[in-house]
N, C-alpha and C positions, 0 to 999 in steps of 0.2 A: 315925492313920497314913493316909497317902495313897499309893496305888500308881499309877504311871504306866506305861502300855504304849505303846511306840512300834513301829509297823508300817511297814516300808519300802514305799513306794508303787511298784507295778509300772507301768512306762511303757506307754502305749497302743501297741498294735501298729499299724503303718501299714496302711491299707486295701489289700486286694488290688487290683492294677491291673485296669482294665477291658480286656476282651479282645473284639475284634470279628472277624467273619468276612469274608474278602475272596474274592469269586468272579469269575473271568474267564469270560465267556460269549460264545459265537458261535452264532447260529441256534438258540437255546434249548438248546444243549449246553454243559455246564460243562467248560471246558478245564482249569481249575486252581482249587483251593480250599484256603485255609489261614487261620490266625488270626494276628492281630497285636495288640499292645497299643496302647492309646490313645496318640497322639503319635508313633508310629513311622511311618516312611516306607515306601512301596511300592517295592521294588526287585527283587522276584522275579516276573518276567513269564514267561508261557508262550511257547512258540514261536509266531511269527506264523501265524495260520490262513490257509488258501487258499480261494478261491472262484472257480469257473470264470467267466471273462469279467470279473473284477473285480480290482482291486489293493487290497491292504490299506493303509490310510492311517494309522490310529492307534487307541489305546484311548481310550474315552470313558466318562464318568460322567454319567448322565442326559442322554445325547445331546449332551454338551458337551465340548469339548476341555479337557484338564487338564495343567498343568505338574507332572508327577510328581516333578521334582527338588526341589520345595518343598512338595508336598502331604503332609499327615500324616493319620493315621487318627483319626476321631472318631465313627465309627458303622459299622454293617455296610454293606458296599459290594457292588454288582454292577457290574462293569466290562465293557463290551461292545466288540466289534470294529467299527470303522468301515471301510467299503469304498467304492470309487469305480469306477463302470463304465468299462471300457476302450473307447476310441474307436479304430476301425480305418479304414484308407484303402482305398477302392475306386477303382482306376485303370482308365480306359477308353482303349483305343488303336484306331487304324485304320491298317492297313498299317505297323504298328510305331511310329507317331507318337501321342503322348499327346494326346487330345482333351479330356479332363476328368478331374479327381480330386475325389472327395467324401468327407466324413467321416461315419461312421455308428457308432453305439454297439452294443456286443455285444447280440445278441438282437433287434435291430430289423430292419426290412425296408428294402431299398434302395428308392430312388425312381427312376422312369424319367427318363432324360435325352434331350435332343434327338438323334435319330439322325443320324450323320454321313453326308453325301452323297458319292457317288463317280460320276463321269461314266461312263456306259455300264453301270452296275450298279444293282440294287435292293438296299437294305439289308434283311436278313431277321432279324437278331438279334445276340445276343452269345454268345460262348463263353469258357469259362475252362479248357477241357480239350482244346485243339487241335481243336475242331470235333466232338468226340464228342457233346456236348450243346449245342444252340443254344436260347437263351432269348430270347423277344421281350418278355416282361413282367418287368422287374427286381423288381417288388414281390413276386414269389413267392420271392425269395431272402432267407434269414435270415442276418444278419451274424454270423460267428464267428471271423473272422481277416482279415488284409489280403488283398485279392483283386485280380487283374488280369484284365480282360476284353478280348477282341479282337473287333472288328466283323466280322460275316460277311455276305458279299454273294453275289448270284447275277447272272450276266451277263444283260443284257437282250437278248432276241431279238425281232425284229419280223417279222410276217407281212404280206406285201403281196399283195393279190388284184387281178388284171387282168380288167376287164370290157370286152367289145366293145360291149354295150348295158347298160342299167340292170339287166337280168335275165339276161344272157348272159355267164357267167363264162368267160374264156378260159383262165386258169391262175392259179397262186399260187406264191409262193416265200417262204422264211424266211431272214432275214438277221441277222447279228450287228450289235450297235450300232455305228454309224459305218462300216459296210461299204458299199462302192459298190454301187449298184443296177444290175443288168443287165436291161434291159427285154426282153420276149419278142421273138424274131425275127420273129413275125407282125406286127410293127408296120407292115410294108409291105403287109399283106394287104388285098385289095380286098373290099368288102362290097357285095352287091347288094340293093337295095331297089326292088322293082318294075322299072321300066325304067331306073333310075339306078344308077350305079356310084360307090362312095365308097372313098377310100383313107385309111387311118389316118395322120394327119399328126403327132399328138402324143398324149401321155397327160395326163389331167387328174385332179388329186387331188380326189375327191368329198368 
């Protein structure tokens, strides 16, 4: 007698899917973390982070740009935020007219520019608050926004001294720039030296 036993074969269970962790990170802070199965796409992004003085550009993997519309999961991932520094404009004006505009990135210092000249005035610096603060060295200013500076001047005054002799001062006067000079009335005064008499005929610039 022979006995035969037949045992139905149990089919192999499919292997459990591989699961990977996805982390979105900015400045060593985890903004979002979750798990995806191998082969899945990344579609759940956190809100774009902000950074003072910078614009958010994109999310990157290993500091490289990624097309997430076609990218699929095959390992644990750390996705970092990519930023770009903002460039601001510094505009310089004199008497309401623009003399120069320069670009400077956030956090940098301005560079000095050639001072604009104005007839009858000395340039003393720049102001961005209607003269409350005057700055002569622009490199002390840190860029944090668009800025407009106006040139500040002071009127030139001229002091003229009148001498009858090299060591004998007759008088002195202060004039504004381009003002007509009025010579002393003593221009006709007679000067006695010994037995001789001299009359002032003209003034000479020493």
